[in-house]
N, C-alpha and C positions, 0 to 999 in steps of 0.2 A: 394526771400523773401524781404519784404519791412517793415521796422519798422514804426509803428505809434507813439509809445512812444519812450523814450530813451532806451538805451540798458541795463542800470543798474543805481544804485543809484548815480553815479558820472556823468552820461551822460543822462540827462533827457530832456523831451520835455514838454513845457507848453500847457496844455489843459484848456478849460473853465470849471469852477467848481462852484457848488452851493451845500450847505449843509443845512440840516433841523434843526440841533440843535447844541448847544455848541458855541464855538468861531466862529465868522464871519458868523453866521447862517443867511439865508434869503437874501443873496446878491451874485450876480455873480462876480467871480474873476478868477484868474488863479491859477493852481496847477501844480507842477512838477510831471510828470509821467515817471517812476514808483516811488511810495512813499507811505508812510502811511500818511493819512491826518492830524493826530495829530502832526506829525513832520513838517508839513507845516503851522502850526498855526490854524488848523481848529478843530472843535469838542472838545471832552473831553476824558480824559484818564480813563482807567480801568486796574487794575491788575486782572488776572483771578481768584484769590482767594478772591476777594472782597466779594463774596457771603458768604464766611466763616467769613470774618472779620466783616461784618456789619449785618449779620443775615437775617432772612426770609423777613423782610420788605424792603430789599435792591432791587434796580433795576439797571441793567447795563445801561449805555448810549446806546441808540439804534438809533443814527442818521443815515440818509441816505445821500449819496453823489451822485449828478448827474454830470456826465462827458460828455462833448461834444468836438468833434474834427472833423475838416474838413480834408479830404484827397483825393488824386487822385489815380485812378487805371490806369496804363499805357494802352494805346489803344491796344498794341500788346499782352495783356493778354486776349483778348476777347474770344478766343477759348479754354481757359484753365479753370480748376476748381479753384475757388478763395475761400480760407478759411481764417477766422480770428482766431488767436490763442492768448489766454490769458494764460500766464505762472503761474499766481497766483493772486487771488483777494479775499479780505476779506469783506463780506462773500457771501451772496446771490447776484448774479450778473445777471441783465437783460440787454440784448444787443439789440439795434435797429440799423439798417442800413437804412438810408434814411426814417426813420419813421416806418419801418417794423421790427417786432420781428425777430431776427436771429434764435431763437429756444427757447427751454425751459430755464427757469431761472436756472443758475448753482448754486449748493449749495456745499460748501466745500472750505476751504481757501487755501489749500496747493497743489493744483493739477492743471495740465495743462488741459485746455478744449478748444474745437475747434467748430466753426460753419462753415457750407458750406453756403457762401453768394453769390454764383455765380449769382443767379437770382435776387439779390437785389442791386448790384452795377452798377454804370454808368461808362463805360470805356472812358478814355480820358478826363473826366471832374470831377468836384468836387462832393464828397460824404460826408455825415454826419454820424458820429458814435455817438451814445448816449448810455451811460452805466449808469444804476442806481444800485448802490452798497449799500446793507443794511448791517450794521455792525453786527446786530444780525439776525440769520436765522429764517425763518418761520418754519423750521423743528427743533423741540426742541432737537432731537437726535444729530443734527449737533452742536447746542449750547452746549449740554452736553459733546460732544466729544472734541470740540475745544476751547470753550470759558470758561467753568468751569474748569480752569486749573491753575497749579502753574507756570504761566509765564505771561508776558505782552501780552495783546490782543489789537489789533489795527483794523483800518478800512482802506479800500482803495485798489486801483490797485497797488500792490507793486512789481510785477514782470513785465517783458516786455510784450507789445502787438504788434503783427505784422501780416502782410498778407503773405500767402503762395500761390503761383501760381504753379499748376502742370498740366501736360497734362490730358485730360479726362481719358486716360488709364495710370495708374501709380501704384506704390507700396505704399500702405498706411502705413505699418509698418512691421517689421520683429521681430521674436523671435529666437535667436541663442542658440544652445547647442553645445559647443565645448569642447570635453573631452581631458584628458591628454594623451590618446592613439592616438591622432591626428585625431579622427573622428570629423566631422563637420556636423551638421544638422541645418536647419533653416526652420521654417514656414514663408512663404512669403505671406503676405496678399495683395490681388490685387483688383483693381477697374477698371471696364469698359474695360475688356480685349477684344481685337479685334481678328478676324480670322487671321490666319497666323502669330501669335505672338509667341515669345519664351522668355525665361528667361535665361540669362547668369550670372553665379556667378563666380567671380574671387577672390581668397584669396591671399592677398599680405603681405609680411613680412615688417619689419621696413624700409628696403631700397627701398620698392616699387616693388620688384620682385614678379612675380606671382608664387606661390608655389602650387596652385591647381586650377582647373577650371572645370566647367561643364555647359552644356547647355541643357535645357529641353523645349520641345514644350508645348504650352499652348492652352487651349480650351477657347472659348469665355465665357463659363460658369464658369470658374475657379475664385474662390474668395480667395482660399488659396492653396498653393502648398508647399509640403515638399521637400526640396532638401538636398542631402547628398554628402559629399566629404570626402577626407582623405588626411592628410599631414603626411609624414614620419618624425619621430623624431622632432616634433615641439619644439621650446623654450616655456617652460611652464610658466604660470602666477602664481605667489604667491605674497604675500605682500613683500617678500624679493627679488623676481626676477620678477618684473612686465613687462614681455615681452608681447607686444601687436601686433596684426595683424589687417588688414582691410579686410572686406568683401565688395566687390563692386557688387551691384545688378544692372543689366542692362536689361531693357525691349527692345526687338527688334521686329520690324514688317517688314517682308520681308527683314530681315538682316539689316535693318536700325535702329540705336539706337534712341529710342524715349524718354527714361527716364532712369535716373541713380541715385542711392542713395548709400551712403557708411556708413557702421557701423563698429565701432572699437570693437574688442573683444579680448579675451585671451583664450588659451587652458588651462583648469584646470578642475579637477574633485573634487567636494565637496561631502562628504558623512557624514551623521550622523549615526554612528554605535552605535545603542542603547546598553547601558550597557558597553560602551567602551569609545568613544570619537568622536570628530569632526576631520575629516581627509580632508586634501587638497593634492591631487595628491598622495594618499596612505600614507601620513605622518600625524600623529596626531599633531594637533596644539592647542595651548592654547592662549586665547585672553588676550592681554595686552592692554586694551581699555579704552576709555573715552566716556562719553555722550557729545553731542554737540548740542546746539541750534544755529540756524542761527541768527547772531546778529552783529549789529554795533551800538554804542551809539547814533550817530546822526540820524540814519535812520532805526533803529529797525531791522526788518527782510528783509528789502530791501538792498541787498548787491551787490557785483560785483565779477568777477573772480579773481581779484587781492587779495581780502580779503579771498576768498575761498582757493586760493593757499597758502597764508600765514598760514591759519589755518591748512591745511594738513601738511605743513612743520613743524609747531610747534608741532603737534601731533607726527610726525616722530622724531623730535628732542628729545622728551621724551623717545625715544626707544619703543614707543608703536607700535602695529601692527594692531590695530582695532579701529573702531569708531561706536558708535550707533547714528543714526540720530533721536534724541529725540526732540519732539515727533511727527514728521511729516517728509515727504520727503523733502530733502534740494533742493537748486538750482542745476540744472544739472551740472553746471561747477564744483561744489564740488565733485560730483561723478566722473567726468572726471579726476580730479587730484588724486583721490583715485585710479583710474585705472592706471594712468601713474606713480605715485610715489610709490604706493603699500600700501594699507590699506584694511583690511577686513571690510566689511560694513554690519551692520544691518539696513536695510531700513524699516522704520516704518510707518504704517497707524496711523493717529491721533486717539486719544481716551485716554485722560489723565487718568481719572478713571471711565469714562462712555463711552459706545460704540455708534457708529453710528447705526441707525436702519438698518435693512437688505436691504430695497430698495435703499436708498441712499448709504449705505455702499458698495453694489455690484458695483455701478457706480464708486465709488472712488477707490476701489481696481483695477478695470479695468484701470482707468486713470493712477494710480501710476505704475502698472506693465508694461503697454504698453510703458510708457515713459522710465522706468528704466531697463527693462528686460535684455538688452544686456551689462550691465556693469559687467565685470568679478569681480570687487571688491565686489559686493553684493553677499554674501554667504548665507544669511538667510533673510526671510521676518518676520517682527515683526508685529503681528496682534493686535496692541494697547498696552496700558500701564496700569498696576496696576488696573485691573478690567475693563478696557475699551476694553474688548475682546468680540466681537460678534462671537460666535463659529460657527454661520451659514455662516460666511465668509471664514472659513479656506480653504474650497475646491475651492474657487473662484480663488485663486492665480494661481493654476496650469492650469486653463483654458487659461491663456495668457502666461504662462512661460513654454516653451518647456523643460527646464532643470529641472522643478519640484523641485525648491529649497524647503527646509524644512521651514515650518511655525512655529514660536515660539510665546509664550506669555510672555512678559516682565512683571512679576507680583510681588506682594509684600506680598502674603499670601501663606502658604504651601497648597499643593493639587492642584496647577494649572499647573503642569508640562504637557507638550504636546510634542508628537513625540520624547520622550526620553530625552528631555532637561528640566531641572529645572532652572529657572532664578531668584529664590527668592531674594528679595531685602533686603539689610541692615542686613544681618546676621553677627554675631560677629565671632571671631576666633573659639570659642568652638562649636557654632551651625554649622559653616561652616565645621568643622571637622566631625561632625555627618552626615551632608547631603552628604559629600563626600564618606561616606560608601555605598551609593547607595539607590535605584537601578538605579537612573537616572544620566546622565551627569549633573554636576552642573556648569553652566556658568551664574554667577550672572550679571544681566543687570544693576544693580545699587548697589554700595557699597561705604563705606568710604566717606560719604557726606562731601564735602570740604568747608563747610560754615566757614567764617572768616579764621582763620589759623589752624582749626582742620581738621581731616580726611585726605583725599587724600593720601599723603605719610606717614602720621602718623599711624603706624600699618600696612602699606602695606607690608613691608618685611615679616612679620610673616604670613599674610594671603596668600601672593603670594607663599611662600614656600609650604604651604598646597596644593595649586592648582598644583604647579609644580611637586610635588612628588606623588600626588594621581592619580591613574588610571583614575578616573572619573572627575578629575579637568579640567574644561574647561576655567579657567581664568574668567575675568570679566571686567566690565566697570565702572570706577570711576565716581561719580557724583560730579562735572560737569566741563566742559572745561573752561568757562569764566563767570565772574560775569555779570549778565544781568542788567546792569545799563543803563537807558535811559536818554538822554539829554532832560529835560523837557522844551518844548517851552513855557509853561505857567508859569514857575518859573525861568526865566532869564538864562536858560541853565544849571541849577543845575542837576547833575547826581543823579538819583533816582533808588535805588535798592529795593524799597518797604520795606525798613528796614530789617526785618529778613527773607524775603521771597526769594530774588533773589541773595544775595551775596555769591554764593556757587561755585565759580570757582577756578581752579588751577591758572588761570590768571585773571587779572583785566579786566574791560570792554574794554580797549584799548590794551589788550593782554600784560599788564605788568606782568612780571614773578614773582610769589611768590616763597617762599622757597621750597614748595612742587614740583615745576616744576623740579628743579635740583635733588632733592632727588628721584623722580620717574625715572629720567634719569639714575641714578646709579642703583636703584633697578631693573629696567627692562632691564638693559644692557644685550645684548645677549652674551657679553664676561663677564662671571661671575667670579669674584675674591673674595674670602673670606678673604684673608690676610689683617689684620688690622694693625699689627705692624711688622716691620722687626725683625726677631729673631737675637739674638746675633751672631749666626753662619751663618748668611745669606750668601748664595753662589751664588746668582743671579737667582736661580730657583723659579719660581712662579707658583703655581698650578692654572690652568684655566679650567673652565667648559664652553663648547660651548652650549649656550642656544638658538642658532638659530634652526629653524626647517628644513630648506632646504639649508643651507650654511655651507660649511666647513670653518674653521677658516683660512685656507691657503689662502682664497680669501680676507682676511682682511690684513691690514698692521699695524705694531707696531713700536713705537719709544720711547726711554726714555731719560730723561735729569737728569743730576746731577746739582743742583742749590745751590747758596748762596743767601740769602734774604737781602733786604735792612734793614738798622739799624734804630733805633728810631729817631735819629737826622738828618737823611738824608732827603733831600727835596723830594725824590721820594718814591714811593711804589713799591711793586712787587719784581721781581727778580733782584739781583745785578749782578751776573755772572752766566753763565750756560755753560754746554757742552752737546751737543746732540749726541745720538748714535742710529743708526739703528739696527734692529735685524730681524732675519728671523721669519716669521709667521709659527707657527707649524701647521701641518696637523692634525686637530682634527675634527672628524665627528660630526654632530649635536647630541646634548644631551650627548656627551661623554666628558671625562676629559683628560687633558694632562698637559704638562709642557712648560711654556714659559721661555726660557733660555736667561738671560742677561749676556753678557760678560763684567764684571765690570773691570774698570781700577784699578791699584794698589792703587791709592790715593783716591778712592771713599769715604772713611770714613771722609775726611776733609770737605765734603760738608754738607749743612744743610738738604737736602732732595733729595729724588728720585721721579721723576714724570714719569708715564707711560701713554702713549696715544694710544688708539686703534682707528683705522679708518676703516669704512666699505667699501665694494667693490665699492660703489658709490662716495667715497671720502668725506663722512661726518663723523665728529668725533662721535664715539660711547660714549667714556667717557675718562676723564683723572683722574687717581688715584695718590695720593701723600702719601708718607711715610717718616717719620722723619729718618734721618741718625744720627744726633747729638741730644742728649737729652737736656732738659732745663738747666741742670747744666752747660753744656758746652756753651750753647748760652748765658746764663746770665753772665758767667765769661767773655765773650767777651765784653759785654756792660758796665761792672762795672768800668773800668778804667777812672778816671778823672784826668786831668793834674795839678789841684791845690788842696791844702789841708791846713788845719789849725789844731791847737791843739783842741781836743774835750773837751768841757766844760760840766760838769754835776752839775747843781744847783737845788735848790728847794725853794718853798714857801709853804704856808699853804695848798694849794690844788694841786699843780703841781710839777712834776719833769720836769726840762728843760734840754734837750740835744741839744747842739749847736756845729756846725762845718761848716767851709767854708761858713759862712753867713746864714745858715739855722738853725732854731730853731724849735724843736718839744716839745709841752707841753703835758705831759702825766698825766692824772687824777690819783691822789693817791688812791681814793676810788674804782676805777673800773679797772685801767690799760689801759683804752682806750685813744686814741689820742683825745685831747680836743681842741687843737688849733695849728696854725703854724705861723711862722714869717720868713721873708727873708730880709736880708740887701740890696739885689740887685733888688728886684722886689716886686710886690704886694703880700700880704699874701693870701694864698689859704684857701677856706672854706671847705676843706676836713677834716672830723673829725668823732668822735663817733664810732670808731672801733679799733680793731676787735671785733664786737659784735657777739657772737656765736648765730646763728639763732636757735630759739626755745630751747635754752639751759637753763639748771637749774644749778646754781653754786653760791658759795659764796667765797669771798676773804679770803685766809688763811694767806698769808705771802708776804712781799715785800723785795727784796734785791737789792742793787746797787753794781756794781763791775767795775773793770778796767781789760780789757783783751788786753794786749799789748797797742796799741795806742787808742783802742776803749773803750767807756764807755757803760755800760749796766744797765738797770733796769728790774728786773724780778719779775713778779707777779705769785704766785701759788694759786690754788683754790681747794676747795672741790666741788665735783659734776662732771658734764660732761665736764667742761673745765679744762684741766690739768695745762697749764701755758701760759702766754704771756711774751715774752722777747723782749725788745726793745734794739737795739744796734746802736749807732751812730758812724760812721766811720769818719776819718779826712777829707775825700773828700766830705762829705755831704750826702753820702748815708745813709738812715735810714733803718736798717734791722729789720724785725719783724719775730720772730719764735713763733709758737703757736702749741698746741696739744689739741685734744679733743677726747672724746669717747662717742658715742651715739649709743645705741643698738636698733636693730629691724628695721622695715620698715620706711623709711623716704622719703618724696617727694623731699627734698633737704637737703643738709648739707654743712656747711661752715660758713664763716664770712662775715659781711657787714660793710660798712662805709656809711656816709652821705655826699652828695655834691649836691648843687642846680642844678637841671636839666636845668633850664633856663640859666645857665652860660656856658653850653657846646656848643662848636663849632664843633669839630670833635673828633673822636677816631681813633687812628692808632694802629694796633696790629699785632704781629706775632702769627698766629694761624689759625684755620680753619675759612673759611669765603667764600664770604662776607655776607652770609645769616645766620640768627639765626637758632638754632636747638631746638629740644625737645628730651627727652630721647628715645621716640619711632620714632624719625625722625632725626637721626644723619647723614644720608646720604646727598649727594649733595653738600658738602662743601669740599674745598681743602686747604691745607696748603700754606700760603703765607703771605707777609706783606701787609695788607689791610688798607684802611682808608675810613671810612664812615662819611659823614656830618650828623649833627643832623637832624632828621625829626621825625614827630609824625604820621608816616604812620600806618594805621590799615587795615589789609587785610579784604576785603569785605565791609568795611564801607567807606574807604577813609580818607585822601588822599592816592591814590594808588602810593606811592613812595617807590620803592624797590631797594636794600634791606632795610629792616627796621633798623633804628639805634638802637632801643631798643630791648632787648631780651636776650636770653642765647646764648653764643658763646663758642665753644668747643676747647679743646687742645690749650690753650693760653699760650705762653711763656712770653710775655710782652705786655703791653698796655700803650700807651702814650695819655693822654688827653690834647686836646687843648681847652682852656677855655677863657672866658673874664677876668679871673684873671691870665692868664699865662698857662704854660704847667707843667704837672707833669707825671712822668713815674713810672710804677709798673711792676716788674719782679718777676718770681718765679723760684726756683731751681728744684722743683719737677715737674714731668710730669702730664698730665691728669687734668689740671685745667680748670674749666668752669668760664666764666666771665658773670655776670648778670649786665645789664645796665638799671637802672631806672624802672619806672612804665609802664607796658604794660599788654596786655592780649592776650590770644589765641582765646578764645571764649567769645563773649559778651552775657550778660544776665542781669537779675535783680541784679545779683552779677557776676562779671567777673571771668573767670576760665583760667588756674589753679590759685590757691591762690599764691601770691608772698611772697618771704622772706621779712623780715624787712629790712629797710634801702634803700639806693639808688643805691649803687654799691656793688656787692657781688663777692667774690672769693670762688668758690664752688668746692666740690668734688662729688656732686650728684645734678641732676636737675630733674624736674618733666616731666612726659609724658603728652600728650594732648589727649583729647577725641574727640568727634564729636558733631555736632549740626545739627538739621534739623528744620528749622523755629524756633519755640519757644521751641522745644524739645531738651534739653541739655543732652548729655551723658557725664558726667564728671567722668566716670569710664574707663579710658583708658586701664585698665588691661583686659577688656573683649575682646579687639581687639588683644590680643596676649601677649606673655611673655615680650616683650620689653616695654609694657605699665605698667608693675608692678613697684611698688616703689622699690627703692634701699634698700637692706638689709645691714645694718652696723653691723659688729661684731668684729671689730678691732679698736684700737686707730689710729687716723689720725694725722700726723704731716705735717706742711707746713712752708716754708720760703718765705716771700715776701720782696722785696727790693723796697724802694721808693726814688725817687729823685724829690724834689719839686722845680720847676723853671728850668732855663737853666743853665747848668754847667758854672762856671766862667772860662774864658780863662786865659792863662799864661800872656797875655798882657792886659792892660786896654783898654776897648772899647772907641775909640776916634771918632767914627762915628758921635755921637751926644752928647749933654750935657743934662742929665736928669734934668728936672725942680725940684727945691727944694720942690715945692708944686704943687700938681695936683688937680685942682678945681673939677674934676669929682670923685675923690676917697678920697681926704683928708678932 
């Protein structure tokens, strides 16, 4: 092999280039190959849905690019067959070698194509390659299938180009069928076989040992031979156990080896048992999958093996077991990593919502299957997407696939099930439940559209449980893996997601992890634990369900920690002290339940939390769960002590009650009972005020009482209506205690109280609670208990900046939060459990009006939060309840009482601070 281009988007070769339209048109220059010419500063951009956006009068940019490149063919290749191979070119590609056409113009962007150029090259001296690439095809069915699509469309030779030299007599390609019973068959496609030739096939294991071999005599007329072997008790390939073998095919002539090629494969049997399920090696499997575009922001669909490997690892990290190659075959290296690391693959013929015509479609099916047929990871062929199904092509796949994989249609309208599999897209919880009644296996090829911060993990737990429990549940593939944001070379490198069309990933364009990433990791965990809180009589036994298909839990490892977390005024975050304990992995068969037994030490209840980590047989973390040991009352009690104190003063004027102690003064409005202002003798006053405002509450002031309780002073406001009371208590150490009670009946998107504070003053927030990511009511998974600290950002999933975790949002199970601001620090703690913290203005789904609607105020302390819906382009589904019970609003039917403690500023020490002298006047603030 000899590369004429570079090997990938990071290793390119400069070719001569000329383009007919757009930027740099009409002049010869250089272009990096492989690449899209738009990303090299040539031509013009189009998004595939531009025809929808701009209507019937719109025309796509249809520039042509002419590539020229000089190359030499080694003189010792003279007696060989010389082929030129293009791994992918967008779109119609005419190839000339030394001025002669290499063959027919190739049509289709995502497929490997080859020309025999033996009679056109000069050996040992310079040759000229000229390729004319047309962005739009002359075959309108190619344009309909590939270009009229909901993704970015480009031009250019974007995958490698190389020469292959083979003996005249050689093996063109092979199609392997290796079953779980150890039987091995392969169609071996031959060219120019000579008399006295033979074919030897050696099967080798991972260590290179030959485990089976055969030798068959060939006839000169042979163009294909079927060979059969058998291996006793082979290691089987599954997504959980990706055992691979190598088949070495050797052509011999008079016992002399003339040609050899090697194919990697796995022993596995894939069956679609109609009316039952999809089986791998006799075991029913359910897809925990995602759709993936081939993508990198700087280079579009021109990528490299390192990026492919990273994507496979990220998919596996989410505890997924499957990927759909949407909406075209990926680079071969991606499939190689799916083979070796273990993912079930749906390999898809392009056809976004319209199909290839039959003549060109037959050619492209052949090119796709011949290239990909021996990948054990590929378990199904997908014959186009959402109406892009040419049914005349269904029987074409088996012509080249000896294993006769099932062909499916990834569709979005009922009535398109094929071969016993229904893949209907974007069904909700209740329609999913109905489809799972039969008669077909339901394996949805797109669901829970992950645009902005909606969909993906939001509602996933509900829908996944339906699939897991249903006989006909085949699982599904979330849309989509990553935001398709392109670095626009015509707009100074701005990342463009075409606004509402392409920001639909679980990850950002550079694979930044959004909150759904970690929630999916927990939901799809094959070690399934339902325990949410430790019971009062917890004895160390945790019920576990094994949701692997082929792995006993005894192959995994487990460890737990007892931890104490960092305190508010510590300089550090995270865990303060910990003790780690190993434990025996229980033998629990796939799909069965059992008990994980923790041998707890006698003093385990003095710790803040219990952390449990499960690790898979390959040494990768499955998930870490966290449970509180001590409740908020105990945690708050620990942080309340302050070493200094003064007598509490309670005074009033015409509009305020003033509570003062230890230099801190709180001004409480007489007419409302709300905090109106603050003052501090030792630091700047804070603009935290206007609360506790009962969100969406209706009430009127009934009475006000002041009181002394020991050394404390209190002001209590009682109300008629939904707010029961607000009671402020100032302690001598400066802690301001707030007790309040409310009762709101019926369904509520959120419930609790709010305060105001300028968002632009915030530097960081540090808290003990779940994090570091925000949550929604129907996406509470993926967060763990710890002392976290996030710096302020204005990140917006899908839109940018892609800075995660987001600072703003809803945060769950918060014990205390310390705000670091440009006015100083202040700390808020609660005695009761299960408090949500809302930080500032944000949204989950963008639109003419953003969703879900936010509570009043800037900072909220909540007892209920909203769920989030989904969005597909401009279609907003703000009814999260349709995606399952967790999407329903919280029903309130009892009074709710909560206590909050506030400390405004840094507590005064026992000794005066002599490190510096505070200026009497600060010109920036006074």
